[in-house]
C-alpha positions, 0 to 999 in steps of 0.5 A: 403146682404141688406144695410139699414132699410130693415134689420129690415124686413129681421130679423122678422122671426128670432125674432119670432123664438127666442120669441117662443124658436123655435131654431131647425134649422140644418145647411146644410153640404155644408154651413159648408164646404164652411165656413171651407174652407175659414179658410183653404184657409187662413191657411191650418193648421187652425184645425191641432192638435186641439180639436174641441167641437160641442155643436150642440144639436143632433150629430146624425143629425148634419152636423157639426159632419158629416163634422168634422168626415169625414174630421178628418184626412185631417184636422189633428184634435187631438180630436172631441167632440160633445154633444147632448141635452136631448129630455125631455129638449126640446119642445115636438113638436121638439122631433126627433125619435131615430136612429138605431145607438142608439137603437141597441147599447148595451149602449142604456138605454130607460130611460136615452135616454129621460133625459140625453144628449149624448157625441160623441168623435172621436180620433182613428180608432175603426173599423180597416179599417185604417181610422178615420172617422164618423164610428169611433165615440164613444158615452156615455150618459152624466150625465146631460141633455147636457145644455152648461151651465152645469159644465159637458159641461163647462169642455168640453169647457175648454178642447177644442181649438175651439168651432163650432156650430149653437147655439139656436137663443134665447141663442146666447148672453149667449152662446157667453159669455160662450165661451168668458169667456174661451178665446176660438176660435170660429165659430158660427152662429147668427143673424146679429142684435146681433151686436147691443148688447153692449157686442157683439159690444164691442168684434167686435170693439176691434177685438176680434171677427168678421164676418166669410166668410158668406153664399153664396149670403148673404142668408142662408137656414136651415133644419127645422123639423117643415117645411114639405118637402122632402129635405133630406134622413135620420132622418130628412126626410120630413123636409123642408128648412127655408130661412133667409137673416140676419144670419151670421157666427161669428168667431175669426179665420182669413180668406182671405175676412177679409183682402180684401180692400173695393174698393171705389170712392171719395166723388165727384165721388160718387155724380156724379156716385153712383148707389144710388139715395139718393147719386147721384146728392144729396150728403151726409148729416151730423147727426143733433146730431153728427158731422159725415157723414151719409152713408146709403150704404156700397159701397157709403163710400167716400174714401177721407172723413177724419172724422167720418162716420155712416154706416149700420151694413152690413158694417161689412161683408166688414170690413177690420181692416187695412183700417177702424177703428170702433169708436162706434155706434149710437143706441139711447144711447147704445154707442152714449154718448161716441161719444158726440152724443147730445140727441135731441127730436124727434117726431114719430107718434105724440109722442115726446121723447129724442133720441141720435141715428142717426138723419138726417133732424129731422128723426131718422135713423136705427142703425149706426156703426161709422167708419173712415178711418185709412188713407184717400185716 
């Protein structure tokens, strides 16, 4: 995962997706399995006797539904609920063809299938094969279009213990607020730059949510119906993969990586041996507008520095709440005032304006999370 300003470039495609409401990215099965295994490795009963809600847009195509349905008994689930969004409520170009599962069902209604969402539930063996799995899913049309903000889906949220999904990128902030309002457990996918939203950062700083285990290698690939290819069989056949380097899991379920201490060198050893040319033989600089050390790389955090340090947002993928305290952010006024950051004038491309985000040698820096060691080495 990148440590510095490269995060902005990595995130450009996600910003474009949100802008045009291009939100139909389907998570791959192996990525879901890998993330859930991290919670199970930490607590084998993480999902036992739980009702899980998957507001995942299209349960018939969703790998979230497939994973939890196929592993219903192994996980010890109490109930699985999955909901869809009505095709007429989506951009027309994102409309997926109907499946035989629906059209051959006696419940199929040609009119309602366009205007109403669907709900899938799994609680019991309906086929008589003495197993509970994807073959036992039962479905009905919802009364409304399946929007998570509706009273109908909100009542399902209130019933659930854990909410798990890949929400539309453009609605991430509102979706997270919807979950938090009900004080539910969650595992959801989002753009890492969501950390810079005041309400999201406030939850992270207070240890109410944190980053999940993460995608392998820090990069994620999603199935997109808009991209031509031949990556899967079934309803999404002909779809391709879209790769993002700045997408993460947000959760409030515990996992082992969250408790692994970050192994660091002392300040003097970093200056002597760091692999980063900005640190090796150069040292660290303080901000012009805050008494804190600028640390542009997570692995260059000095283990023995007792004061405040500004680190990139990618630090959160290594954040151990026992090892570090998150104090605030430097983000041009969003949180900086409470840290006592001084608003200074800066000049960028000939224009001068006040700034109390991170400034080093008169130059504005990218968003920084301000931390300190809970116990200096």
